[in-house]
C-alpha positions as CSV (number, residue, x, y, z in Angstrom):
1,X,44.4,59.8,90.9
2,X,45.5,57.6,93.9
3,X,45.6,59.1,97.3
4,X,48.2,58.5,100.0
5,X,46.8,55.1,101.1
6,X,46.6,54.0,97.4
7,X,50.2,54.9,96.8
8,X,51.3,53.2,100.1
9,X,49.4,50.0,99.1
10,X,51.0,50.1,95.7
11,X,54.4,50.4,97.2
12,X,53.7,47.5,99.6
13,X,52.4,45.3,96.8
14,X,55.5,46.0,94.7
15,X,57.6,44.2,97.3
16,X,58.9,40.7,96.8
17,X,61.2,38.5,98.7
18,X,64.8,39.2,98.0
19,X,68.0,40.9,99.1
20,X,70.6,43.2,97.6
21,X,74.2,42.0,98.0
22,X,76.5,44.4,99.8
23,X,78.6,46.4,97.3
24,X,81.0,48.0,99.7
25,X,82.3,48.1,103.2
26,X,80.0,48.5,106.2
27,X,79.4,52.1,107.1
28,X,81.2,51.9,110.5
29,X,84.3,50.5,109.0
30,X,84.3,53.1,106.3
31,X,83.8,56.1,108.6
32,X,86.5,54.9,111.0
33,X,88.9,54.6,108.0
34,X,87.9,58.1,106.9
35,X,88.6,59.5,110.4
36,X,92.0,57.8,110.5
37,X,92.8,59.3,107.0
38,X,91.8,62.8,107.9
39,X,93.6,62.6,111.3
40,X,96.8,61.9,109.3
41,X,96.3,64.0,106.2
42,X,94.3,66.8,107.8
43,X,92.4,67.8,104.7
44,X,90.5,66.5,101.7
45,X,90.4,68.5,98.4
46,X,87.1,69.2,96.6
47,X,86.5,69.9,93.0
48,X,83.3,71.8,93.6
49,X,81.0,72.8,96.4
50,X,80.7,69.9,98.7
51,X,82.1,67.5,96.1
52,X,85.1,65.3,96.9
53,X,87.9,65.4,94.3
54,X,88.1,62.1,92.4
55,X,91.8,61.9,93.1
56,X,91.1,62.1,96.8
57,X,88.6,59.4,96.6
58,X,91.2,57.2,94.9
59,X,93.8,58.0,97.6
60,X,91.3,57.2,100.4
61,X,90.5,53.8,98.8
62,X,94.2,53.0,98.2
63,X,95.4,54.1,101.7
64,X,92.5,52.5,103.7
65,X,91.8,49.5,101.5
66,X,88.1,50.3,102.0
67,X,85.4,51.4,99.5
68,X,82.0,52.2,101.2
69,X,78.6,51.6,99.7
70,X,78.0,54.3,97.2
71,X,81.6,55.4,97.0
72,X,83.8,57.8,99.0
73,X,82.4,61.0,97.5
74,X,78.9,60.2,98.8
75,X,80.0,59.2,102.3
76,X,82.3,62.2,102.7
77,X,79.5,64.5,101.8
78,X,77.3,63.0,104.5
79,X,80.0,63.1,107.1
80,X,80.3,66.8,106.5
81,X,76.7,67.1,107.5
82,X,77.1,65.6,111.0
83,X,80.3,67.3,112.2
84,X,82.7,64.5,111.4
85,X,84.1,66.8,108.7
86,X,83.6,70.5,107.9
87,X,83.4,71.9,104.4
88,X,85.6,74.9,104.4
89,X,87.8,76.8,101.8
90,X,87.7,74.4,98.9
91,X,88.1,71.3,101.0
92,X,86.9,69.1,103.9
93,X,88.7,69.3,107.2
94,X,88.3,67.6,110.6
95,X,85.1,68.5,112.3
96,X,84.2,68.7,116.0
97,X,82.8,65.2,116.0
98,X,85.7,63.5,114.3
99,X,87.1,62.2,117.6
100,X,83.7,60.8,118.7
101,X,83.3,58.4,115.7
102,X,84.8,55.4,117.4
103,X,82.3,55.7,120.3
104,X,79.2,55.6,118.0
105,X,77.4,52.3,117.5
106,X,76.4,51.3,114.0
107,X,72.8,52.3,114.6
108,X,73.8,55.7,116.0
109,X,76.1,56.3,113.1
110,X,73.4,55.4,110.5
111,X,71.0,57.7,112.3
112,X,73.4,60.6,112.4
113,X,74.2,60.3,108.7
114,X,70.5,60.2,107.7
115,X,69.8,63.2,109.9
116,X,72.5,65.1,108.1
117,X,69.9,65.4,105.4
118,X,66.6,65.2,107.3
119,X,67.7,67.7,109.9
120,X,70.5,69.8,108.4
121,X,69.6,69.7,104.7
122,X,73.0,68.4,103.5
123,X,74.4,67.5,101.1
124,X,73.2,70.9,99.7
125,X,72.7,69.6,96.1
126,X,70.4,66.8,97.4
127,X,68.4,69.3,99.4
128,X,68.2,71.6,96.4
129,X,66.8,68.8,94.3
130,X,64.2,68.1,97.0
131,X,63.1,71.8,97.0
132,X,62.8,71.7,93.2
133,X,60.6,68.6,93.4
134,X,58.4,70.3,96.0
135,X,57.9,73.3,93.7
136,X,59.6,75.7,96.2
137,X,61.1,78.8,94.6
138,X,64.9,78.5,94.6
139,X,65.4,81.6,96.7
140,X,63.1,80.4,99.4
141,X,64.9,77.0,99.4
142,X,68.2,78.8,99.7
143,X,66.9,81.0,102.6
144,X,65.6,78.0,104.5
145,X,68.9,76.0,104.0
146,X,70.9,79.0,105.2
147,X,68.7,79.4,108.3
148,X,69.0,75.6,109.1
149,X,72.7,75.7,108.6
150,X,73.0,78.8,110.8
151,X,71.0,76.9,113.5
152,X,73.7,74.2,113.2
153,X,76.6,76.6,113.4
154,X,78.1,74.8,116.4
155,X,78.7,71.8,114.1
156,X,81.0,73.9,111.9
157,X,78.6,75.0,109.2
158,X,79.4,78.2,107.4
159,X,76.1,79.5,106.1
160,X,77.5,82.7,104.7
161,X,76.3,86.2,105.4
162,X,72.8,86.6,106.7
163,X,70.6,88.1,104.0
164,X,68.5,91.2,104.5
165,X,65.5,90.2,102.5
166,X,62.7,90.2,105.1
167,X,60.8,92.7,103.1
168,X,60.1,90.2,100.4
169,X,60.8,87.0,102.2
170,X,59.1,87.2,105.6
171,X,59.5,84.9,108.6
172,X,55.9,83.6,108.6
173,X,56.1,82.4,105.0
174,X,59.6,80.9,105.6
175,X,58.0,78.8,108.4
176,X,55.5,77.6,105.8
177,X,58.4,76.5,103.6
178,X,60.0,74.8,106.6
179,X,56.7,72.8,107.2
180,X,56.5,72.0,103.5
181,X,60.0,70.6,103.4
182,X,60.1,68.7,106.6
183,X,56.5,67.3,106.6
184,X,57.2,65.8,103.1
185,X,60.4,64.2,104.5
186,X,58.6,63.0,107.6
187,X,56.0,61.2,105.5
188,X,58.7,59.5,103.4
189,X,60.9,58.5,106.3
190,X,57.8,57.3,108.2
191,X,56.7,55.2,105.3
192,X,60.2,53.7,104.8
193,X,60.1,52.8,108.5
194,X,57.0,50.7,107.8
195,X,58.5,48.6,105.1
196,X,59.8,45.1,105.7
197,X,63.4,44.0,105.7
198,X,64.1,41.0,103.5
199,X,61.9,42.4,100.7
200,X,62.7,44.5,97.6
201,X,60.4,47.3,96.5
202,X,60.1,49.0,93.2
203,X,61.7,52.4,93.0
204,X,58.9,53.6,90.6
205,X,56.3,52.9,93.3
206,X,58.3,54.8,95.8
207,X,58.6,57.8,93.4
208,X,54.9,57.9,93.0
209,X,54.4,57.8,96.8
210,X,56.9,60.6,97.3
211,X,55.1,62.6,94.6
212,X,51.8,62.3,96.6
213,X,53.6,63.0,99.9
214,X,54.9,66.2,98.4
215,X,51.5,67.2,97.2
216,X,50.1,66.5,100.7
217,X,52.7,68.5,102.4
218,X,52.1,71.4,100.0
219,X,48.4,71.5,101.1
220,X,49.0,71.4,104.8
221,X,52.1,73.7,105.0
222,X,50.8,77.1,104.1
223,X,48.2,79.3,105.8
224,X,45.4,80.6,103.6
225,X,46.6,84.2,103.9
226,X,50.3,83.4,103.3
227,X,50.2,85.2,100.0
228,X,51.0,88.6,101.5
229,X,51.3,91.5,99.1
230,X,54.9,92.3,98.1
231,X,56.2,89.0,99.2
232,X,58.2,86.8,96.8
233,X,56.1,83.9,95.5
234,X,56.9,80.7,97.4
235,X,55.7,78.1,94.9
236,X,56.3,77.7,91.2
237,X,53.2,76.9,89.1
238,X,54.2,73.4,87.8
239,X,56.5,70.7,88.9
240,X,57.8,68.1,86.4
241,X,57.4,64.5,87.4
242,X,61.0,64.0,86.4
243,X,62.0,66.4,89.2
244,X,60.4,64.1,91.8
245,X,62.1,61.1,90.2
246,X,65.4,62.9,90.4
247,X,64.9,63.8,94.0
248,X,64.1,60.2,95.0
249,X,67.1,58.9,93.1
250,X,69.3,61.5,94.8
251,X,67.8,60.6,98.2
252,X,68.7,56.9,97.6
253,X,72.1,57.5,95.9
254,X,73.4,60.3,98.0
255,X,71.9,59.7,101.5
256,X,70.3,56.4,102.2
257,X,72.7,54.1,100.4
258,X,75.9,55.6,101.8
259,X,74.3,55.8,105.2
260,X,73.8,52.0,105.1
261,X,70.0,52.3,105.3
262,X,69.1,51.2,101.8
263,X,70.7,48.9,99.2
264,X,69.7,49.6,95.6
265,X,70.0,47.1,92.9
266,X,69.2,49.1,89.7
267,X,66.7,47.1,87.7
268,X,65.5,45.1,90.7
269,X,64.6,47.6,93.3
270,X,65.6,48.7,96.8
271,X,65.9,46.8,100.1
272,X,65.4,48.9,103.2
273,X,66.7,48.4,106.8
274,X,63.8,49.9,108.7
275,X,65.6,49.5,112.1
276,X,68.2,52.0,111.0
277,X,65.4,54.6,110.8
278,X,63.8,53.8,114.2
279,X,65.1,57.0,115.9
280,X,65.7,59.3,113.0
281,X,64.4,62.8,113.5
282,X,63.2,65.0,110.7
283,X,63.7,68.7,111.3
284,X,62.2,69.2,114.8
285,X,59.9,66.2,114.3
286,X,60.5,63.1,116.5
287,X,59.3,59.7,115.5
288,X,55.8,60.2,117.1
289,X,55.2,63.4,115.2
290,X,56.4,61.7,112.0
291,X,53.9,58.9,112.6
292,X,51.1,61.4,113.1
293,X,51.9,63.0,109.7
294,X,52.0,59.5,108.1
295,X,48.6,58.6,109.5
296,X,47.1,61.9,108.2
297,X,48.7,61.2,104.8
298,X,47.3,57.7,104.7
299,X,43.8,58.9,105.9
300,X,43.5,61.4,103.0
301,X,43.6,64.4,105.3
302,X,45.7,66.4,102.8
303,X,42.5,67.9,101.4
304,X,42.1,70.2,104.4
305,X,44.3,72.2,106.7
306,X,45.9,70.3,109.5
307,X,47.0,72.0,112.8
């Protein structure tokens, strides 16, 4: 079985010269068009939790003359994670950051959209897929997501009622889940930051690296005595490789492509804009902390506990 360095080298060697042609409008143009539309219409309908109604996507495209990379549904979901929109009562409404959009540079906007996932765990379905791939019990994933959303309440999140389950889901073990989730993301973001622009990389090689990053984060996240009596089990016994594949596809399709960080030519591979990730934070981890986790991952330190 390859270790982290082996997976990283395999990803690098999969890269070949090439570029993916743009399939939609630049992210700044698209978000400005969205802000103008919401400023006029006031509300966007959804057909499910955090999912833009297809008719609304068509209206957006027709009214603005703009279709973003990945489509309107993906971009709207991301914008609801950074305060541009707020998901509320079966729709998306203007958020507290809507009026600030025009002041954001392209790089700042890309960063904020990615951090909607890496810091705020939205879109929720994308985060849920990541939890499944990590092997985290669904109830622990939900508890972490609610806590993170509650921490972001000033951005308009509505995390629902606070659950009273500390008897079986204690704070210390929840912090282990938090480390598990965000260390895995930190390694992946840090690796993507090391890739070269102007090259295309195989998605399969990235999936295998993410699988190893998730295994690494599982080892370093939990204390030896985290299995307290009476506590709900954190980890499921087995994780299907397909779950990791789905999580990576969702990360590309629902976060990195609409954020303008990745272009994905199915059948050829992905092209990454590493500069768009230069300042991206992951949870509470800045770029320096992310790089530390990447170095530990590449050095094979996942076989022991890391402070």
